[in-house]
N, C-alpha and C positions, 0 to 999 in steps of 0.2 A: 902390610896388612896380612893377618893370618888367614889361612885357607878356610877356616870355619865360618868366616863372615861372608862367604860367596853367596850370591843370590840363587834361589832354586828355579828362576825363570827359564833357563835353557832346558832343564829337564821337562818342565811342563809344556814347553813349546814342542819338543820332540814327541811327547805322549799325545798331544793334540793332533800332530801331523799323522801319527799312526792310526788314530781312531777316525780321522777324516778320510784316509785312504780306504778304510773298510766301509765307511758310509757311502762313498762314491760307488763302490762295487755293488752294494745293495741297491742303490738308485738305478744303476745300469741294468741289473737283473730285473727289477720291477718294470722298467721301461720296455725291456725286451719281452716280458710276459704280456704286457698290455698290447704291444705290437702284434704278438702271435695270436692273441685272442681276436683282435681286429681282423687279421688275415684269415683266420678260421671262419669268422662271420661272413666275410666277403666270399669265401669259397662256398659256404653253405648257401648263400644267396644265389651264386652262379649255378649250383646244382639244381636248386628249385626253379630257377628261370629256365634252364635247359629242359627240365621235365615239363613245365608248362608249355613251352614252345613246341615240344614234340607232341603233346596232347592236342594242341590247337591244329597242328599240321594233319594229324590223323583224322580229326573231326572234319576238317576242310576236304581231305581226300575222300572220306566217306560220303559227304554231301555231293561232291563232284561225281563220284562213281554212280551214286543212285540217280542223279539227274541225267547222267549219260545213258543209263539204261532206259529211263523214261523217254528220252529223246529217240532212242532206237526203237522202242515199242510204238511210239507215235508214227515213225516212218514205216514200221512193219505191222501196222494194226490189223491187217488181214490175217496174220499168223499169231495173233495174241494168245491163243490157246497153247502154242508151242513154248511159251515162256512159263512153264509150270515149275514146280519145285525141283524136278529133275530135268534140267534143260540141256542135257548133254547131246540130245539129238538135233538141236537147232543151233546152227553155226554162230549167229550173232550172240545168242545167250551163252553159249559155251565160251566164246572169246571174252565176253564180259566177265564171266566167272573167273577165268584165268587172270584177267587184269586185276580183279579184286584180290585174289590170293597173292599176286605179285606186289601189290601196293600196300595192303594193310597187314600188320604183324599178327602172328598167332595162327595163321592158316585155318580160320573159322569160316565155314562155308556160308554164303549169304542165303537168306530165306526169301522166297517169292511166294506171294499169295494173290491169286487172281480170281475175282468174282465175275464169272462169265455173263451173268444176267445184267449187272450194272457196269461192267467193264472197269471195275475198280481194282487197282493194283496196289499192293502193299509190299514194300521192299524193306527188309531189315538187314543191316550189315553189322557184324560183330567183329571185334578185334581184341586181342589180349597183349598188353605191354608187360614185360617182365616186372615182377614185384608190384603189380597193380591189379585191381579187379577187372573183370571183363567190361568193355565199353560197347555201346550199341548206338546205332543211328537208324531211325525208321522214318520212311516217308510214305504217304498215301496219296494217290492221285487217281483221276478218272481219265481213261483213254477214250476219246470220242472217235468212234469208227465211221461216222457219217462224213462223206466227202464235202 
């Protein structure tokens, strides 16, 4: 048999193998890209979850601190006037202010407003988390001075 009558099939098979190898590489790169996008999505979800958890903790801390001061005022209702906006002269109020500044971020001083006629107390706590606007918690209560 002369060499010119040889079948071209082996050449085609080698060319098909070369192109299949390149196709597998593209498939692997696409799979890697899809995996990386999924991983970035999970990471973004984790960041937003952490931010939401921190925000909830600060709100709970603010509510606890405000109720702590209300309880202190109930126990010390004879000295209610000492819990003014500048309560640095009254030890329980001064200690509470220090606790607020150690617990909530941003070192924003709390605001106390007392109406002596009705014994109504308004407590406002503010805090600032980096890269977020200022947050606030306000509670209003009446301190009954009658035994």
